[in-house]
N, C-alpha and C positions, 0 to 999 in steps of 0.2 A: 547757513551762510550769511543770511541777512543779520542774524544775531551777532555775528562776529565783525560786522561793519562792512561787508561786501555790498556794493551798490546793487540795486534791484536788477538793473540791466545785465550786469555780469552774472548774477544768480540765475536769471532766466536763461541766458545763453548757455551756461554750464549744464542746465537741466534740459536744454533742447526745446525751449518754448519761448513765446513772446512775453514781454513784461506785463501786458494786460492779462494774459493767461495766468502768469505767476500770481498776480494780485487776486485774480478771481478764484483760483484753486487753493491758495494758501493765505487768505486774508488775515487770519489770526497771527500767523508767524511773521508776516510782513509788518503788521501793525505793532506787535508786542515783542518781537524777537530780541531786540537790543535790551529792553527793560527786563525781560525774563532772564537773559544771560547775565546781566549785571547783578540781579538779585541772587542768582545762583553763586556767582563769584563772591559776593559779599557774605553769603551764608557760609561758604567754605572758609573764608578768611576769619569769620567769627568763630567757627569751630576750631580752627588752628589756634586762635588767640586764647580760647578757653582751655585748650590743651597745654598751654604754657609757652607757646612759641612767641618770643619777645618781638621778633620782626613783624609778626601779624598784629600783635598788640599795638605796636607803634604806628603801623599803617592805619589801624582803625582810629587811633587818637588824632592823627593828622588829617 
């Protein structure tokens, strides 16, 4: 949830815990969630570009 841009308070509430508990129990996900998801999306975009999808190629160029 954090990796998709959801605020920590909302993530904690959705999981039924406080924000400090979320940060304590999931420090890696909270710290690196957005960067990890962005890397995954860029990897998929690159794979599509290599497969010949012109829109993916243009997105990577821009």
